[in-house]
C-alpha positions in Angstrom: -90.3 81.4 54.0 -89.3 78.4 52.1 -92.2 76.4 50.6 -93.3 73.2 52.2 -92.3 70.1 50.2 -93.3 66.6 51.0 -91.5 63.8 49.1 -88.2 62.4 48.2 -85.4 64.7 46.8 -83.2 63.5 43.8 -80.3 65.3 42.1 -78.4 65.0 38.8 -75.7 67.0 37.0 -72.3 68.5 38.0 -71.0 67.8 41.5 -67.3 68.3 41.0 -66.9 70.2 44.3 -68.5 67.4 46.3 -71.9 69.1 46.7 -74.9 67.0 47.7 -76.2 65.4 44.4 -77.1 61.7 44.9 -74.5 59.3 46.2 -71.7 61.8 45.8 -69.1 59.3 44.4 -68.2 61.0 41.1 -67.8 64.5 39.5 -71.1 64.2 37.8 -74.4 62.3 38.1 -75.9 61.4 34.8 -79.3 60.3 36.0 -81.5 61.1 39.0 -80.1 59.7 42.3 -81.7 60.0 45.7 -80.1 62.7 47.9 -78.3 61.6 51.0 -80.1 64.3 53.0 -82.5 64.5 56.0 -86.0 63.0 55.6 -87.5 66.4 56.4 -85.7 68.3 53.7 -87.8 71.2 52.5 -85.7 73.5 50.3 -82.7 73.3 48.1 -80.6 76.3 46.8 -77.6 75.5 44.6 -74.7 77.7 43.8 -71.8 76.8 41.4 -69.5 75.2 43.9 -71.8 74.4 46.9 -75.5 73.6 47.8 -77.6 74.7 50.7 -80.2 72.4 52.2 -82.9 73.6 54.6 -84.9 71.1 56.7 -88.3 71.4 58.3 -86.5 71.5 61.8 -84.8 74.6 60.7 -81.3 73.0 60.1 -79.1 74.4 57.3 -76.5 72.1 55.7 -73.9 73.3 53.2 -72.0 70.8 51.0 -69.4 71.1 48.3 -66.6 73.8 48.4 -68.3 75.0 51.6 -69.2 72.4 54.3 -71.0 73.6 57.4 -74.2 73.3 59.5 -76.4 75.6 61.5 -79.8 75.6 63.3 -82.7 78.1 63.5 -82.7 78.7 59.7 -86.0 79.2 57.9 -84.7 79.9 54.3 -81.4 80.0 52.5 -80.2 81.4 49.2 -76.9 80.3 47.7 -74.9 82.5 45.3 -71.3 82.0 44.6 -70.0 85.0 46.5 -72.9 85.4 49.0 -75.0 83.0 51.3 -78.2 84.6 52.5 -80.0 83.1 55.5 -83.2 84.0 57.2 -83.3 83.4 60.9 -86.5 84.5 62.5 -86.9 88.3 61.8 -83.2 88.6 60.9 -81.7 88.5 57.5 -78.0 87.5 57.4 -75.4 87.7 54.6 -72.4 85.4 54.8 -69.2 84.9 52.9 -69.7 81.3 51.8 -66.2 80.4 52.8 -66.7 81.7 56.4 -67.9 79.4 59.1 -71.7 79.9 59.9 -70.8 80.2 63.6 -68.7 83.3 63.1 -69.9 86.8 62.4 -71.9 87.4 59.2 -70.9 90.1 56.7 -74.1 92.0 57.5 -77.5 91.6 59.1 -80.8 93.3 58.7 -84.0 93.2 60.5 -86.9 92.1 58.2 -90.0 94.3 57.9 -93.3 92.7 58.9 -94.8 91.0 55.9 -98.5 92.0 55.4 -98.8 89.5 52.5 -99.9 86.1 53.8 -98.8 84.3 50.7 -95.5 82.3 51.0 -92.4 83.8 49.4 -88.9 82.6 48.9 -85.5 84.2 48.7 -84.2 86.3 47.0 -87.6 88.0 47.4 -88.3 89.7 50.7 -91.1 91.9 52.0 -91.0 95.0 49.9 -87.3 94.2 48.8 -85.0 91.7 47.4 -81.5 90.3 47.9 -78.7 90.9 45.4 -75.4 88.9 45.1 -73.8 92.2 44.4 -73.7 95.4 46.5 -76.0 96.8 47.6 -77.1 93.4 48.9 -80.5 94.6 50.1 -82.5 96.4 47.5 -86.1 97.9 47.8 -88.5 96.7 45.1 -88.4 99.4 42.3 -91.4 101.6 41.9 -93.3 100.0 44.8 -94.1 96.9 42.8 -96.0 94.2 44.8 -94.0 91.0 43.9 -95.2 87.4 44.1 -92.0 86.0 42.9 -88.5 87.3 41.9 -85.8 85.5 40.0 -82.2 86.6 39.4 -80.1 85.5 36.3 -76.5 86.3 35.9 -77.1 89.8 34.7 -80.9 90.3 34.7 -83.9 90.1 37.0 -87.5 88.8 36.5 -90.4 89.9 38.6 -94.0 88.5 38.7 -96.4 90.9 40.3 -99.6 90.4 42.3 -101.7 90.7 39.1 -99.7 88.0 37.2 -97.7 90.6 35.1 -94.0 90.0 34.3 -91.3 92.8 34.5 -87.6 92.5 33.6 -84.6 94.7 34.0 -80.8 94.5 33.8 -78.5 93.5 30.9 -80.2 92.5 27.7 -77.4 91.6 25.3 -78.5 87.9 25.0 -82.2 88.9 24.7 -82.9 87.7 28.3 -85.2 90.7 29.0 -87.8 89.7 26.4 -88.5 93.2 25.0 -87.5 92.4 21.4 -84.1 94.1 21.6 -80.7 93.5 23.0 -80.6 96.8 25.0 -80.3 97.0 28.9 -83.1 98.2 31.0 -82.1 100.0 34.2 -85.7 99.9 35.7 -88.4 97.2 35.6 -90.3 97.2 32.3 -93.3 95.2 31.7 -93.2 92.5 28.9 -95.5 93.8 26.2 -95.5 90.4 24.5 -97.2 88.9 27.6 -99.8 91.7 28.2 -103.2 90.2 29.0 -101.6 86.9 29.9 -102.0 85.7 33.5 -98.6 84.3 34.5 -98.2 81.9 37.4 -94.4 81.3 37.5 -91.2 82.9 36.3 -87.6 81.5 36.2 -84.3 83.2 35.3 -81.3 81.2 33.9 -77.8 82.5 33.2 -78.9 84.5 30.2 -82.4 83.1 29.5 -85.8 83.4 30.9 -89.0 81.3 31.3 -92.6 81.9 32.4 -95.5 79.5 32.9 -99.1 80.9 32.4 -102.0 80.1 34.7 -103.3 77.9 31.8 -100.1 75.8 31.6 -98.4 77.3 28.6 -94.6 77.8 28.6 -93.0 81.0 27.1 -89.2 81.1 26.8 -86.7 83.7 25.6 -83.0 84.7 25.7 -79.8 82.9 24.8 -80.0 79.5 23.1 -76.3 78.6 22.8 -76.8 75.2 24.4 -80.4 74.5 23.3 -81.8 75.8 26.7 -84.8 77.4 24.9 -85.7 74.1 23.1 -85.2 75.9 19.8 -82.8 74.7 17.0 -79.2 75.6 17.9 -76.1 75.3 15.6 -73.9 73.8 18.4 -76.2 70.7 18.3 -76.6 70.4 14.6 -75.9 66.9 13.2 -73.8 68.2 10.3 -70.7 70.0 11.6 -69.3 70.4 8.0 -71.2 73.6 7.2 -69.4 75.7 4.5 -71.3 79.0 4.9 -73.2 80.9 7.3 -75.0 84.2 8.0 -76.5 85.7 11.0 -78.9 88.6 12.0 -82.4 89.4 13.2 -85.1 87.8 11.2 -88.5 89.2 10.4 -89.8 88.1 13.9 -86.9 89.6 15.8 -84.9 86.4 16.6 -81.2 86.2 15.9 -80.8 83.5 13.3 -77.8 81.6 11.9 -78.3 80.0 8.5 -76.0 77.2 7.8 -75.7 75.7 4.3 -74.0 72.2 3.8 -72.5 71.0 0.6 -75.6 69.0 -0.4 -78.2 71.3 1.2 -80.9 72.6 -1.1 -81.6 75.6 1.2 -80.3 77.2 4.4 -81.4 75.8 7.8 -82.3 78.3 10.6 -80.7 78.1 14.0 -81.8 80.3 16.8 -79.0 81.8 18.8 -80.9 84.6 20.5 -84.7 84.8 21.0 -85.3 88.4 22.3 -89.0 88.1 22.9 -91.2 85.4 24.5 -91.8 82.4 22.2 -94.5 79.8 23.0 -92.9 76.3 23.6 -94.8 73.2 22.5 -94.4 70.4 25.1 -94.7 66.8 24.0 -98.3 65.6 23.5 -99.7 69.0 24.4 -98.7 68.7 28.0 -99.5 71.6 30.4 -96.7 73.0 32.5 -97.0 73.5 36.3 -93.5 74.8 37.2 -90.2 75.7 35.6 -86.6 76.3 36.7 -83.5 77.4 34.9 -79.8 76.6 35.3 -77.0 78.5 33.7 -77.6 76.8 30.3 -80.4 74.4 30.9 -84.2 74.4 31.7 -86.4 72.0 33.6 -90.2 71.9 33.4 -92.7 70.0 35.6 -95.9 69.1 33.9 -99.3 69.1 35.5 -100.5 65.6 34.6 -97.6 63.4 35.3 -94.9 65.7 36.7 -91.9 64.3 34.9 -88.9 66.2 34.3 -80.7 63.2 33.8 -81.3 61.4 30.8 -78.3 59.1 31.6 -75.8 60.9 29.4 -74.0 64.2 28.9 -75.7 65.1 25.6 -77.1 68.6 25.1 -80.6 68.8 23.7 -82.6 71.5 21.9 -85.9 69.7 22.3 -88.0 68.9 25.4 -87.4 65.3 26.6 -89.0 63.4 29.4 -86.8 62.1 32.2 -87.8 58.4 32.1 -86.5 57.7 35.6 -89.5 59.3 37.3 -91.8 57.4 34.9 -90.2 54.1 35.6 -90.3 54.6 39.4 -94.0 55.7 39.3 -93.0 59.1 40.9 -94.8 62.4 40.5 -92.5 65.4 40.6 -93.6 68.1 43.0 -90.9 70.7 42.5 -87.7 71.3 40.6 -84.8 73.6 41.4 -82.0 74.2 39.0 -78.4 75.0 40.1 -76.0 76.5 37.5 -75.0 73.0 36.1 -77.2 70.7 38.1 -80.9 69.9 38.9 -82.7 69.0 42.1 -86.2 67.3 42.0 -88.7 66.6 44.8 -91.0 63.6 43.9 -93.5 61.4 45.6 -95.3 58.2 44.6 -98.1 58.7 42.1 -101.6 57.8 43.2 -102.4 56.7 39.7 -100.1 53.8 39.0 -100.7 53.7 35.3 -97.4 54.1 33.5 -97.4 57.2 31.3 -94.8 59.4 29.7 -94.9 62.8 28.0 
């Protein structure tokens, strides 16, 4: 089920539990480092305290707070309280702390998949996996899903026609319906009607989609600048003397902070409750996106760039210069809650370029 990836894998971010993320010598990796992983690594799924690696030979390796190995695995999905593994026609749910050679929490025989297109966990034929009971859930309303992503409290589904649906909690605007209300059932995003979407990604409390034409739309919580919109927590002047917040005319939750010498209030977006078009540097087109708990990574079509070598939060898109300097083209990106994994290969065009 996991997609085929050819290239070298790199990682950066938090690794305080010893999970695979480069050389593994410190609690955090500030810039991309090559993973100490098998050469045939195909798929990476990262939880908060451990990471699951799946190889082309079907070997599953767990590192971090959980360390174990098992063979005969086609795909794996790591959540903090649940590890889901596909072995042939069998779906297995494990307590991460349990040894993979013991008995799983539950098993289920997978239904035959009539759709020849590749899919990846948590999406299953006609169903999906949840980190909370019930762990196996049929797709609501008979939806035909191409991709399904789970955030901390919400779900995003991309159907066969390229339409986006969302449901779950909405108090951070992560559902994209223009309100902060919860949705118990899948609801199509009206703001994206008529737009053909190719990718969706769900973060902790924010969401991203990539259109077929390479545009990025982003919405939800912006506390750490994960939406690439101005956020108060990253404002240069921390000596603000007054503030106000509320929904502006466009529906965004704004904070307006006034400094002692300011001539007018400066808007900061804390919650963006409907999809906003994100302008990438130099008009770049996006190919793929992934979300962590409070960060977002985007792969562009032309050069495939995504650490920046520091711990600074950003509320603007920024190229990861490592891949430019190493003449690498990014093939895939997978965000864990507080880290990022990237699969890259040598560029055919050796001309040095940056977004």
